DSSP file (Angstrom, degrees, kcal/mol; ACC not computed):
  #  RESIDUE AA STRUCTURE BP1 BP2  ACC     N-H-->O    O-->H-N    N-H-->O    O-->H-N    TCO  KAPPA ALPHA  PHI   PSI    X-CA   Y-CA   Z-CA
    1    1 A X              0   0    0      0, 0.0     2,-0.4     0, 0.0    26,-0.2   0.000 360.0 360.0 360.0 139.7   51.1   50.7   28.4
    2    2 A X        -     0   0    0     24,-0.1     2,-0.4   111,-0.1   113,-0.2  -0.990 360.0-161.6-128.1 132.7   48.3   50.0   26.0
    3    3 A X        -     0   0    0     -2,-0.4    22,-1.9    22,-0.2     2,-0.4  -0.948   9.6-163.3-113.1 137.6   45.8   47.1   26.1
    4    4 A X  E     -A   24   0A   0     -2,-0.4   113,-0.5   111,-0.4     2,-0.5  -0.965   7.5-173.9-124.8 133.6   43.8   46.2   23.1
    5    5 A X  E     -A   23   0A   0     18,-2.1    18,-2.7    -2,-0.4     2,-0.2  -0.971  10.7-155.7-131.4 117.9   40.7   44.1   22.9
    6    6 A X  E     +A   22   0A   0     -2,-0.5     2,-0.3    16,-0.2    16,-0.2  -0.574  18.8 164.9 -89.0 153.3   39.1   43.1   19.6
    7    7 A X  E     +A   21   0A   0     14,-2.2    14,-2.8    -2,-0.2   112,-0.1  -0.965  39.9  70.1-154.8 168.4   35.5   42.2   19.0
    8    8 A X        +     0   0    0     -2,-0.3    11,-0.3     1,-0.3    14,-0.1   0.359  61.5 133.4 103.2  -5.1   33.0   41.8   16.2
    9    9 A X        +     0   0    0     12,-0.1     2,-0.3     9,-0.1    -1,-0.3  -0.173  22.4 121.0 -70.6 172.0   34.2   38.6   14.7
   10   10 A X  E     -d  121   0B   0    110,-0.8   112,-2.9   109,-0.1     2,-0.5  -0.989  60.2 -50.2 164.6-166.6   32.0   35.8   13.7
   11   11 A X  E     +d  122   0B   0     -2,-0.3     2,-0.3   110,-0.2   112,-0.2  -0.875  53.9 164.7-103.7 130.1   30.7   33.5   11.0
   12   12 A X  E     -d  123   0B   0    110,-2.6   112,-2.5    -2,-0.5     2,-0.1  -0.986  35.0-111.0-143.6 151.0   29.3   35.1    7.8
   13   13 A X  E >   -d  124   0B   0     -2,-0.3     3,-2.3   110,-0.2    73,-0.2  -0.462  50.8 -82.2 -78.7 155.2   28.5   33.9    4.3
   14   14 A X  T 3  S+     0   0    0    110,-2.5    73,-0.2     1,-0.3    -1,-0.1  -0.294 120.1  30.2 -55.2 138.0   30.6   35.0    1.4
   15   15 A X  T 3  S+     0   0    0     71,-3.3    70,-0.6     1,-0.3    -1,-0.3   0.255  99.8 114.7  92.0 -11.9   29.5   38.4    0.2
   16   16 A X    <   -     0   0    0     -3,-2.3    70,-2.4    70,-0.2     2,-0.3  -0.081  58.2-122.0 -83.2-174.7   28.5   39.4    3.7
   17   17 A X        -     0   0    0     67,-0.2     2,-0.3    68,-0.2    67,-0.2  -0.931  20.4-179.0-132.4 152.6   29.9   42.1    6.0
   18   18 A X  E     - B   0  83A   0     65,-2.2    65,-3.3    -2,-0.3     2,-0.5  -0.980  16.5-146.1-142.6 152.7   31.4   42.4    9.4
   19   19 A X  E     - B   0  82A   0    -11,-0.3     2,-0.3    -2,-0.3    63,-0.2  -0.966  14.9-158.2-122.8 115.6   32.6   45.3   11.5
   20   20 A X  E     - B   0  81A   0     61,-2.7    61,-2.3    -2,-0.5     2,-0.4  -0.673   7.1-161.3 -88.5 145.0   35.5   44.6   13.8
   21   21 A X  E     -AB   7  80A   0    -14,-2.8   -14,-2.2    -2,-0.3     2,-0.4  -0.935   8.1-162.2-124.4 150.6   36.2   46.9   16.7
   22   22 A X  E     -AB   6  79A   0     57,-2.2    57,-1.9    -2,-0.4     2,-0.5  -0.962   7.9-158.9-134.2 115.4   39.3   47.4   18.8
   23   23 A X  E     -AB   5  78A   0    -18,-2.7   -18,-2.1    -2,-0.4     2,-0.4  -0.820  13.0-162.1 -96.9 131.1   39.0   49.0   22.2
   24   24 A X  E     -A    4   0A   0     53,-2.5     2,-0.3    -2,-0.5   -20,-0.2  -0.860   9.0-157.3-115.8 146.1   42.2   50.6   23.6
   25   25 A X        +     0   0    0    -22,-1.9   -22,-0.2    -2,-0.4     3,-0.1  -0.713  47.5  81.0-107.8 168.1   43.2   51.6   27.0
   26   26 A X  S >  S-     0   0    0     -2,-0.3     3,-0.8   -24,-0.2   -24,-0.1  -0.001  74.5-106.2 109.7 143.9   45.9   54.1   27.9
   27   27 A X  T 3  S+     0   0    0      1,-0.2     3,-0.3   -26,-0.2    -1,-0.1   0.701 111.4  53.6 -78.0 -19.6   46.0   57.9   28.0
   28   28 A X  T >   +     0   0    0      1,-0.2     3,-2.1    -3,-0.1     4,-0.4  -0.019  63.4 127.9-108.4  31.4   48.0   58.4   24.8
   29   29 A X  G X   +     0   0    0     -3,-0.8     3,-1.9     1,-0.3    -1,-0.2   0.868  68.7  61.9 -54.1 -39.1   45.9   56.4   22.4
   30   30 A X  G 3  S+     0   0    0     -3,-0.3    -1,-0.3     1,-0.3    -2,-0.1   0.651  96.1  61.6 -67.1 -12.2   45.7   59.4   20.0
   31   31 A X  G <  S+     0   0    0     -3,-2.1     2,-0.4     2,-0.1    -1,-0.3   0.606  90.5  88.3 -85.3 -11.5   49.5   59.2   19.6
   32   32 A X    <   -     0   0    0     -3,-1.9     2,-0.3    -4,-0.4    68,-0.2  -0.686  68.9-140.3 -94.5 136.1   49.4   55.7   18.1
   33   33 A X  E     -E   99   0B   0     66,-2.1    66,-3.1    -2,-0.4     2,-0.4  -0.667  30.7-144.5 -75.1 150.3   49.1   54.6   14.6
   34   34 A X  E     -EF  98  51B   0     17,-2.5    17,-2.6    -2,-0.3     2,-0.3  -0.943  16.7-170.8-125.6 143.0   46.9   51.5   14.6
   35   35 A X  E     -EF  97  50B   0     62,-2.8    62,-2.3    -2,-0.4     2,-0.4  -0.905  15.6-145.0-130.3 158.6   47.0   48.5   12.4
   36   36 A X  E     +EF  96  49B   0     13,-3.5    12,-2.6    -2,-0.3    13,-1.8  -0.988  22.8 173.8-119.5 133.0   45.0   45.4   11.6
   37   37 A X  E     -EF  95  47B   0     58,-2.7    58,-3.0    -2,-0.4     2,-0.3  -0.857  11.2-156.7-127.9 165.7   46.7   42.1   10.8
   38   38 A X  E     -EF  94  46B   0      8,-2.4     8,-3.2    -2,-0.3     2,-0.4  -0.990   6.5-159.1-144.7 155.1   45.3   38.6   10.2
   39   39 A X  E     -E   93   0B   0     54,-2.1    54,-2.4    -2,-0.3     2,-0.2  -0.955   8.7-160.9-138.1 117.4   46.5   35.1   10.5
   40   40 A X    >   -     0   0    0      4,-0.5     3,-2.2    -2,-0.4    52,-0.1  -0.576  44.6 -76.1 -89.6 157.8   44.9   32.2    8.7
   41   41 A X  T 3  S+     0   0    0      1,-0.3    -1,-0.1    -2,-0.2     3,-0.1  -0.294 118.3   6.1 -56.3 130.3   45.5   28.6    9.7
   42   42 A X  T 3  S+     0   0    0      1,-0.2     2,-0.3    -3,-0.1    -1,-0.3   0.523 114.1  99.8  76.4   5.2   48.9   27.3    8.6
   43   43 A X  S <  S-     0   0    0     -3,-2.2    -1,-0.2     1,-0.0     2,-0.1  -0.815  75.7-103.1-122.2 162.4   49.9   30.8    7.3
   44   44 A X        -     0   0    0     -2,-0.3    -4,-0.5     1,-0.1     2,-0.1  -0.425  48.0 -91.2 -77.5 157.0   52.0   33.6    8.6
   45   45 A X        -     0   0    0     -6,-0.2     2,-0.3    -2,-0.1    -6,-0.2  -0.464  50.8-164.1 -67.0 139.5   50.4   36.7   10.0
   46   46 A X  E     -F   38   0B   0     -8,-3.2    -8,-2.4    -2,-0.1     2,-0.1  -0.922  22.1-100.8-131.4 154.3   49.8   39.4    7.3
   47   47 A X  E     +F   37   0B   0     -2,-0.3   -10,-0.2    60,-0.2     3,-0.1  -0.449  36.2 167.7 -69.5 139.9   49.1   43.1    7.1
   48   48 A X  E     -     0   0B   0    -12,-2.6    13,-2.4     1,-0.4     2,-0.3   0.682  58.5 -27.0-115.4 -53.9   45.5   44.1    6.4
   49   49 A X  E     -FG  36  60B   0    -13,-1.8   -13,-3.5    11,-0.2    -1,-0.4  -0.987  48.3-164.7-162.3 159.9   45.2   47.8    7.1
   50   50 A X  E     -FG  35  59B   0      9,-1.9     9,-2.5    -2,-0.3     2,-0.4  -0.981   4.0-159.7-150.0 158.7   46.6   50.7    9.1
   51   51 A X  E     -FG  34  58B   0    -17,-2.6   -17,-2.5    -2,-0.3     7,-0.2  -0.998  23.3-118.1-142.7 138.3   45.5   54.2   10.0
   52   52 A X    >   -     0   0    0      5,-2.2     3,-0.8    -2,-0.4   -20,-0.1  -0.150  38.2 -96.9 -71.0 170.2   47.6   57.1   11.2
   53   53 A X  T 3  S+     0   0    0      1,-0.3   -21,-0.2   -22,-0.2    -1,-0.1   0.844 125.7  42.2 -59.3 -34.8   47.1   58.8   14.6
   54   54 A X  T 3  S-     0   0    0    -23,-0.1    -1,-0.3    20,-0.0    20,-0.1   0.652 106.9-123.5 -85.5 -16.4   45.0   61.5   13.1
   55   55 A X  S <  S+     0   0    0     -3,-0.8    -2,-0.1     2,-0.2    17,-0.1   0.468  79.3 118.9  84.9   1.2   43.0   59.2   10.8
   56   56 A X  S    S+     0   0    0      1,-0.1     2,-0.4    -5,-0.0    -3,-0.0   0.786  70.8  42.8 -73.7 -26.4   44.0   61.3    7.8
   57   57 A X        -     0   0    0      2,-0.0    -5,-2.2     0, 0.0     2,-0.3  -0.964  64.5-172.8-126.2 138.7   45.8   58.4    6.1
   58   58 A X  E     -G   51   0B   0     -2,-0.4     2,-0.4    -7,-0.2    -7,-0.2  -0.932   6.0-158.8-126.6 152.0   44.8   54.8    5.6
   59   59 A X  E     -G   50   0B   0     -9,-2.5    -9,-1.9    -2,-0.3     2,-0.4  -0.977  10.0-173.5-132.3 142.9   46.8   51.9    4.2
   60   60 A X  E     -G   49   0B   0     -2,-0.4   -11,-0.2   -11,-0.2     2,-0.2  -0.983  27.8-115.7-138.6 146.6   45.5   48.6    2.8
   61   61 A X    >>  -     0   0    0    -13,-2.4     3,-1.5    -2,-0.4     4,-1.3  -0.515  36.7-116.9 -69.4 149.7   46.8   45.3    1.6
   62   62 A X  T 34 S+     0   0    0      1,-0.3     3,-0.2     2,-0.2    -1,-0.1   0.838 112.5  63.5 -58.7 -32.6   46.0   44.8   -2.1
   63   63 A X  T 34 S+     0   0    0      1,-0.2    -1,-0.3     3,-0.0   -15,-0.0   0.698 114.2  30.2 -68.7 -18.7   43.8   41.8   -1.2
   64   64 A X  T X> S+     0   0    0     -3,-1.5     3,-2.4   -16,-0.2     4,-2.2   0.478  84.9 127.0-117.5  -6.5   41.4   43.9    0.8
   65   65 A X  T 3< S+     0   0    0     -4,-1.3     4,-0.1     1,-0.3   -16,-0.0  -0.288  80.5  16.6 -58.8 132.2   41.5   47.3   -1.0
   66   66 A X  T 34 S+     0   0    0      2,-0.5    -1,-0.3     1,-0.1     3,-0.1   0.251 125.3  59.4  88.7 -12.9   38.1   48.5   -2.0
   67   67 A X  T <4 S+     0   0    0     -3,-2.4    17,-2.0     1,-0.2     2,-0.3   0.692  98.0  53.8-114.1 -33.9   36.4   46.0    0.3
   68   68 A X  E  <  -C   83   0A   0     -4,-2.2    -2,-0.5    15,-0.2     2,-0.4  -0.791  59.7-166.6-107.9 148.1   37.7   47.0    3.8
   69   69 A X  E     -C   82   0A   0     13,-2.3    13,-3.0    -2,-0.3     2,-0.4  -0.990   5.7-156.4-135.6 127.4   37.7   50.4    5.5
   70   70 A X  E     +C   81   0A   0     -2,-0.4     2,-0.3    11,-0.2    11,-0.2  -0.796  21.4 161.0-101.3 143.9   39.6   51.3    8.6
   71   71 A X  E     -C   80   0A   0      9,-1.8     9,-2.9    -2,-0.4     2,-0.3  -0.952  17.9-154.3-151.2 168.5   38.6   54.2   10.8
   72   72 A X  E     -C   79   0A   0     -2,-0.3     2,-0.4     7,-0.2     7,-0.2  -0.990  13.4-154.8-148.1 155.7   39.2   55.4   14.3
   73   73 A X  E  >> -C   78   0A   0      5,-2.7     5,-2.0    -2,-0.3     4,-0.9  -0.899  10.3-172.5-130.0 100.2   37.5   57.5   17.0
   74   74 A X  T  45S+     0   0    0     -2,-0.4     3,-0.2     1,-0.2   -44,-0.2   0.824  84.1  58.9 -67.1 -30.8   40.2   58.9   19.3
   75   75 A X  T  45S+     0   0    0      1,-0.2    -1,-0.2     2,-0.1   -45,-0.0   0.862 115.8  35.1 -65.3 -34.2   37.7   60.3   21.8
   76   76 A X  T  45S-     0   0    0     -3,-0.5    -1,-0.2     2,-0.1    -2,-0.2   0.481 107.3-126.0 -96.0  -4.6   36.3   56.8   22.3
   77   77 A X  T  <5 +     0   0    0     -4,-0.9   -53,-2.5     1,-0.2     2,-0.4   0.935  64.2 137.7  57.4  48.7   39.7   55.1   22.0
   78   78 A X  E   < -BC  23  73A   0     -5,-2.0    -5,-2.7   -55,-0.2     2,-0.4  -0.941  40.3-166.2-127.8 146.4   38.3   52.8   19.3
   79   79 A X  E     -BC  22  72A   0    -57,-1.9   -57,-2.2    -2,-0.4     2,-0.3  -0.983  15.0-162.3-126.9 143.6   39.5   51.5   15.9
   80   80 A X  E     -BC  21  71A   0     -9,-2.9    -9,-1.8    -2,-0.4     2,-0.4  -0.904  15.7-162.1-127.6 152.1   37.2   49.9   13.4
   81   81 A X  E     -BC  20  70A   0    -61,-2.3   -61,-2.7    -2,-0.3     2,-0.6  -0.897  11.5-160.6-133.2 105.7   37.6   47.7   10.4
   82   82 A X  E     -BC  19  69A   0    -13,-3.0   -13,-2.3    -2,-0.4     2,-0.6  -0.767  10.7-165.9 -85.4 121.7   34.5   47.5    8.2
   83   83 A X  E     +BC  18  68A   0    -65,-3.3   -65,-2.2    -2,-0.6     2,-0.3  -0.938  11.1 173.8-117.4 115.4   34.7   44.4    6.0
   84   84 A X        +     0   0    0    -17,-2.0   -67,-0.2    -2,-0.6   -68,-0.2  -0.741  59.3  23.5-115.4 163.8   32.4   44.2    3.0
   85   85 A X  S    S-     0   0    0    -70,-0.6    -1,-0.2    -2,-0.3   -68,-0.2   0.899  84.7-160.2  49.7  47.9   32.1   41.6    0.2
   86   86 A X        -     0   0    0    -70,-2.4   -71,-3.3    -3,-0.2     2,-0.3  -0.244   7.9-158.6 -65.3 146.5   33.8   39.0    2.4
   87   87 A X    >   -     0   0    0    -73,-0.2     3,-2.4   -72,-0.1     4,-0.2  -0.845  31.8-109.9-121.1 156.1   35.4   36.0    0.7
   88   88 A X  G >  S+     0   0    0     -2,-0.3     3,-1.8     1,-0.3    35,-0.4   0.840 117.4  63.6 -55.3 -31.9   36.3   32.6    2.2
   89   89 A X  G 3  S+     0   0    0      1,-0.3    -1,-0.3    33,-0.1   -49,-0.0   0.552  88.4  69.7 -73.0  -4.9   40.0   33.6    1.9
   90   90 A X  G <  S+     0   0    0     -3,-2.4    -1,-0.3    33,-0.0     2,-0.2   0.523  70.5 121.0 -83.4  -6.3   39.4   36.3    4.4
   91   91 A X    <   +     0   0    0     -3,-1.8     2,-0.3    -4,-0.2    31,-0.2  -0.406  41.0 105.3 -61.2 124.5   38.9   33.7    7.1
   92   92 A X  E    S- H   0 121B   0     29,-2.0    29,-2.7    -2,-0.2     2,-0.5  -0.969  76.3 -79.5-178.6 170.5   41.5   34.3    9.8
   93   93 A X  E     -EH  39 120B   0    -54,-2.4   -54,-2.1    -2,-0.3     2,-0.5  -0.867  48.6-146.5 -88.5 128.1   42.1   35.5   13.3
   94   94 A X  E     -EH  38 119B   0     25,-3.0    25,-1.9    -2,-0.5     2,-0.4  -0.845  15.5-170.1-104.1 131.8   42.2   39.3   13.1
   95   95 A X  E     -E   37   0B   0    -58,-3.0   -58,-2.7    -2,-0.5     2,-0.3  -0.923  12.5-148.9-119.5 141.3   44.4   41.3   15.4
   96   96 A X  E     -E   36   0B   0     -2,-0.4    20,-2.3   -60,-0.2     2,-0.3  -0.836  20.3-172.2-103.3 154.3   44.7   45.0   16.1
   97   97 A X  E     -EI  35 115B   0    -62,-2.3   -62,-2.8    -2,-0.3     2,-0.4  -0.984  17.8-134.5-146.4 150.1   48.0   46.5   17.0
   98   98 A X  E     -EI  34 114B   0     16,-2.3    15,-2.8    -2,-0.3    16,-1.6  -0.902  13.2-156.5-113.0 137.9   49.3   49.9   18.2
   99   99 A X  E     -E   33   0B   0    -66,-3.1   -66,-2.1    -2,-0.4    13,-0.1  -0.943   9.1-147.4-119.3 110.6   52.4   51.5   16.8
  100  100 A X        -     0   0    0     -2,-0.6   -68,-0.1    11,-0.3     2,-0.1  -0.398  42.3 -64.0 -69.4 150.5   54.3   54.1   18.9
  101  101 A X  S    S+     0   0    0    -70,-0.2     2,-0.1     2,-0.1    -1,-0.1  -0.448 105.6  67.4 -68.3 153.6   56.0   56.9   17.1
  102  102 A X  S    S-     0   0    0     -2,-0.1     2,-0.6    -3,-0.1    -2,-0.1   0.486  74.7-155.2 -76.5 147.9   58.2   57.2   15.2
  103  103 A X        +     0   0    0      1,-0.2     3,-0.1    -2,-0.1    -2,-0.1  -0.826  29.0 154.6 -96.8 120.0   56.1   55.5   12.5
  104  104 A X        +     0   0    0     -2,-0.6     2,-0.4     1,-0.2    -1,-0.2   0.814  67.4   8.5-110.8 -50.2   58.4   54.0    9.9
  105  105 A X    >   -     0   0    0      3,-0.1     3,-1.4     1,-0.1     6,-0.3  -0.834  50.9-173.2-144.7  97.8   56.6   51.1    8.1
  106  106 A X  T 3  S+     0   0    0     -2,-0.4    -1,-0.1     1,-0.3   -57,-0.1   0.710  86.8  60.4 -65.5 -18.6   52.9   50.6    8.8
  107  107 A X  T 3  S+     0   0    0    -60,-0.1     2,-0.6   -72,-0.1    -1,-0.3   0.622  87.0  85.2 -84.3 -13.3   53.0   47.3    6.8
  108  108 A X    X   -     0   0    0     -3,-1.4     3,-1.8     1,-0.1     4,-0.4  -0.794  64.8-153.8 -98.6 120.5   55.6   45.6    9.0
  109  109 A X  G >  S+     0   0    0     -2,-0.6     3,-1.2     1,-0.3    -1,-0.1   0.775  93.8  67.2 -64.8 -24.2   54.3   43.8   12.0
  110  110 A X  G 3  S+     0   0    0      1,-0.2    -1,-0.3    -3,-0.0    -3,-0.0   0.688  89.7  67.3 -68.0 -15.7   57.7   44.3   13.8
  111  111 A X  G <  S+     0   0    0     -3,-1.8   -11,-0.3    -6,-0.3    -1,-0.2   0.765  84.5  90.4 -71.5 -25.7   56.8   48.0   13.8
  112  112 A X    <   -     0   0    0     -3,-1.2   -13,-0.3    -4,-0.4     3,-0.1  -0.474  53.5-168.8 -87.6 144.3   54.0   47.5   16.3
  113  113 A X        +     0   0    0    -15,-2.8     2,-0.4     1,-0.2   -14,-0.2   0.740  68.8  35.6-103.6 -28.8   54.4   47.7   20.0
  114  114 A X  E     -I   98   0B   0    -16,-1.6   -16,-2.3  -113,-0.1     2,-0.3  -0.975  63.1-169.0-133.5 144.6   51.1   46.3   21.4
  115  115 A X  E     -I   97   0B   0     -2,-0.4  -111,-0.4   -18,-0.2   -18,-0.2  -0.965  15.5-135.0-133.6 147.0   48.8   43.6   20.2
  116  116 A X        -     0   0    0    -20,-2.3  -111,-0.2    -2,-0.3     3,-0.1  -0.333  33.0-109.4 -84.0 178.7   45.3   42.4   21.0
  117  117 A X        -     0   0    0   -113,-0.5  -112,-0.1     1,-0.2   -22,-0.1   0.578  60.8-118.6 -90.0 -10.1   44.5   38.7   21.4
  118  118 A X        -     0   0    0    -22,-0.1     2,-0.4   -25,-0.1   -23,-0.2   0.026  12.9-117.9  98.3 157.9   42.5   38.6   18.2
  119  119 A X  E     - H   0  94B   0    -25,-1.9   -25,-3.0  -112,-0.1     2,-0.3  -0.999  28.6-118.8-136.6 137.3   39.0   37.8   17.0
  120  120 A X  E     - H   0  93B   0     -2,-0.4  -110,-0.8   -27,-0.2     2,-0.5  -0.575  24.2-171.6 -82.4 131.8   38.0   35.0   14.7
  121  121 A X  E     -dH  10  92B   0    -29,-2.7   -29,-2.0    -2,-0.3     2,-0.5  -0.991   4.6-176.3-119.8 124.0   36.4   35.8   11.4
  122  122 A X  E     -d   11   0B   0   -112,-2.9  -110,-2.6    -2,-0.5     2,-0.6  -0.983   6.4-167.1-124.8 124.6   35.1   32.8    9.4
  123  123 A X  E     -d   12   0B   0     -2,-0.5     2,-0.3   -35,-0.4  -110,-0.2  -0.943  10.7-153.3-113.8 118.5   33.6   33.3    5.9
  124  124 A X  E      d   13   0B   0   -112,-2.5  -110,-2.5    -2,-0.6   -36,-0.1  -0.635 360.0 360.0 -92.3 148.6   31.7   30.3    4.5
  125  125 A X              0   0    0     -2,-0.3    -1,-0.1  -112,-0.2  -112,-0.1   0.452 360.0 360.0 -89.7 360.0   31.3   29.7    0.8
């Protein structure tokens, strides 16, 4: 069993930055690929970013590529999402999720086995 708790959300002006954190419990955290998803009001949840268990590979949605950076610290059981050059369209609830092996499709939310409750990010224009 894995529990995930996101933090770091808030209100920021366009062009600003935020760093989201996801704290995980469970002894096998290092075995999980981790993902970030977001859901804006009235929209479906969408993929933002993912990172493999080792941290060697990262994946990004086209809409955030070059602005967001995902990282992890397996010793601390933490995953991070550094968000720079934020835009109003980045406003959403951001969720982290854990993906048990085998890893097939990091972009598909159905792939993920555990989810946090989310943290709100609001970007003002």
